[in-house]
C-alpha positions as CSV (number, residue, x, y, z in Angstrom):
1,X,-0.1,0.0,-0.1
2,X,1.0,3.4,-1.1
3,X,0.6,6.7,0.4
4,X,0.4,10.0,-1.1
5,X,2.2,12.6,0.5
6,X,-1.2,14.5,1.9
7,X,-2.4,11.3,3.1
8,X,0.9,10.9,5.5
9,X,1.0,14.5,6.0
10,X,-1.8,13.9,7.9
11,X,-0.4,11.0,9.7
12,X,2.4,13.1,11.0
13,X,-0.3,15.5,12.3
14,X,-2.3,12.9,14.1
15,X,1.2,11.3,15.0
16,X,2.9,14.6,16.5
17,X,0.5,14.0,19.9
18,X,1.5,9.9,19.8
19,X,3.7,8.8,22.8
20,X,5.6,5.6,22.0
21,X,3.5,2.2,22.6
22,X,6.8,-0.1,22.1
23,X,10.4,-0.2,23.2
24,X,12.7,-2.6,20.9
25,X,15.9,-2.6,23.2
26,X,19.5,-4.1,22.2
27,X,18.1,-8.0,22.4
28,X,16.1,-7.1,18.7
29,X,13.0,-7.9,17.2
30,X,12.0,-11.0,19.6
31,X,9.0,-13.1,19.6
32,X,6.9,-11.2,21.9
33,X,8.0,-7.6,20.4
34,X,6.5,-8.8,16.9
35,X,3.4,-10.1,19.3
36,X,3.3,-6.9,20.6
37,X,3.2,-4.5,17.9
38,X,1.0,-6.3,16.4
39,X,-1.7,-6.4,19.1
40,X,-0.8,-2.8,19.5
41,X,-1.6,-1.8,15.1
42,X,-4.5,-3.8,15.3
43,X,-6.3,-1.5,19.0
44,X,-4.5,1.8,17.2
45,X,-3.7,1.4,13.4
46,X,-1.0,4.0,13.7
47,X,1.8,3.7,16.4
48,X,4.6,5.2,17.5
49,X,7.3,2.9,18.3
50,X,11.1,3.9,20.1
51,X,13.9,1.6,18.9
52,X,17.1,2.4,21.7
53,X,19.4,1.3,19.4
54,X,22.4,3.9,19.1
55,X,23.4,2.6,15.0
56,X,21.5,5.0,12.5
57,X,21.5,2.0,10.4
58,X,21.0,-1.2,12.4
59,X,18.0,0.8,13.9
60,X,16.5,1.8,10.1
61,X,17.1,-2.3,9.0
62,X,14.7,-2.9,12.2
63,X,12.0,-0.6,11.9
64,X,11.7,-1.4,8.0
65,X,11.8,-5.1,9.0
66,X,9.4,-4.9,11.9
67,X,7.0,-3.2,9.2
68,X,7.9,-6.3,7.1
69,X,6.7,-8.6,10.0
70,X,3.5,-6.8,10.7
71,X,3.3,-5.9,6.9
72,X,3.0,-2.4,8.5
73,X,4.0,1.2,6.6
74,X,6.7,3.4,8.1
75,X,5.4,6.2,7.8
76,X,8.4,8.7,10.0
77,X,11.7,8.1,11.1
78,X,12.9,10.8,13.3
79,X,15.3,9.7,15.8
80,X,15.1,6.4,17.7
81,X,11.3,7.1,17.0
82,X,9.2,5.7,14.2
83,X,5.8,5.9,13.4
84,X,4.1,3.2,11.7
85,X,0.6,2.6,10.1
86,X,-1.0,-0.7,9.5
87,X,-5.3,-0.3,8.7
88,X,-7.0,-3.0,11.2
89,X,-9.1,-5.8,9.9
90,X,-11.8,-5.0,12.5
91,X,-12.2,-1.1,13.7
92,X,-12.5,-0.6,16.5
93,X,-13.4,3.3,16.8
94,X,-12.8,3.7,21.1
95,X,-9.2,3.0,20.6
96,X,-8.1,3.6,16.9
97,X,-5.9,6.7,16.7
98,X,-6.8,7.6,12.6
99,X,-10.5,7.2,13.3
């Protein structure tokens, strides 16, 4: 799924007020981290994650791998925080950050 510039800009503005839900630390992408990100995406659709890895290239690779495993879209990366999106199959209006 590809997003237009206008859509990305809209998600940036929504994501600005969000706090990171999941933190990926030095252990990398364990199964429990991927499961927690999947749960958060199912509930909220648009989430921030914090990747506490010092090396920029490694951090970017981890975010891309996480997006691949969860079938999410990388909206934005700023420092150690990434904003990712995956539209839910079953939308919960009370929990969703984009509805």
